[in-house]
C-alpha positions, 0 to 999 in steps of 0.5 A: 144511317140505317143499321141492320142487325141480322138477328132480325133476319134469323142470321145473327143469334146472340146466344148462338154467337156466345156459344160459338165463342165459348166452343172456340175458346175451349178448343183453342186453349186445349190445343198445343200450342194454345191459340185464340181466333183473331175474329174475336178481337173485334168487340166494341172495345177492340174495334175502338182500339184498332181504329187508334192503331190505324192512325199511329205513326208506326202503323204504315198499312193504313197510311199507305193504303189511304195514299193509294186509294186517294190516287186512284179514286177517280179512275175506278168509276170510269172503269166500272162505268155505271150510273148506280152501284152498290158498294159493299165493304167487308170489315168496314171499321170506321170507313176512313179509307172507303170514304175515298172510294165513295167520294170518287163515285159521287164526284163522277155523278154516280148514285151509290148504295153503300153497305158497310158490313162489320161484326161490331155495332160500335164500328157502325156508330164510329163510321157515321162520323166519317161519312157526310150526307150526300143526295146520291148516297144511301148508307145501310150498315149491316152488323153481321159476319162477312158472308151473312151480310153479303148474302143479305145485301144481295137479296135486296139489290139487283145493281152491279156491285163493288166489294171492298176488302181493304186493310190487308185483311186478306193477310189474316188467312193462311195460304190455303184459307185465303184461296178458300175465302176468295173462292167463296167471295167469287162464287158470291158475285155475279158476272160483271161485279168487281172486288177491290182487295188490299194486299200488304207486300213483303218489306223491311223486317224493321218496318214490319216489327215496328208496326206490330209492336207500336211505341204507344203499346196500342197493339198490346192493349188490342191483344190483351183486350181479347183476354178481357173479353173472355173474362167479361163474356165467359166468366174467365179470371185472366189476370191481364197483368200476368200476360204480355204481348209479343209480335214477331216476323217469321221469314219462313211463313212470310207473316207477322205473328202475334202472341200473348205470353203468360209471364208466370206459371198460373191457372185460369178458370173460365166459368162458362166452360166449367174448367181451368187451364194451366199455363207454364211461365212464358207459355204462348197463346197464338192470336194472329197471322198477318201474311205478307205477299210477293206480287207473284203470290197475289197472281197465283191466289187470283188464278186459283180462286177465279179472279182476274187482275184488271189491267186498266188500273195499275198495281200500286205497292200494297193494293191489287184491283181484281174482278170476277173472271166469270 
């Protein structure tokens, strides 16, 4: 498998990435309440922990989405009707689910150019174990932010494209941000291109709470790894033992919220920022939203961002098939 890091394209500058990380940490820890961006979860260690989370019995989204994709994988090529296609996955992870989509196209005799895009190079290494070689399949891994990677792929291809954004990752954006993200994605597509998105529907709060507070404490390790990353990359001195994970569902927002809480009053110094940050006992750092949706929410988001639901495939539980409305 070919792996492209966009540093070769002048788009992935590691020093600039580190500087942006430092700025975002400074901004977040100076905010009230304190916050850190969820996009920084996914260093190599974070990506590996997240793959373990997706396989845990308490974490239903991956298992459910896998069942849905397995049910419709052979119908998707019939709808698109191409002999060759580029499949682009935003936030590819280990490609456990997207492999089903690839298999559907390959079983139909279609030539597939697969471009998994992820900010973690470790994720690219992990996915190689899940994708078997096939004469009609070429894989080009891209280590980049979503739209930088998408822009690179579009420069190299003139085929019809199917963009995958799975894992209910759209739920990491709030109601305004997800419309902005989807509008930007819509503007990146040509007429006749397709997108396949995963939306997690609202459900029993007990199921939600268990999924984001798993019994093996993998989510705890995942969230606290962000503090470890700050220590390693920015010279922080977070004492990980003095912070705890907390995940809770907000029925007003319609979202799971993830936090780490300081368990005692303390000062944390970050050498790259040349300053300390004060924490009161049980003061939270907000890390992530995971919004859940009604079907009416999904229809509204599609309408506002330019996409049109494709009615030739069913809307099944947690996933919606949509295409460019241009």
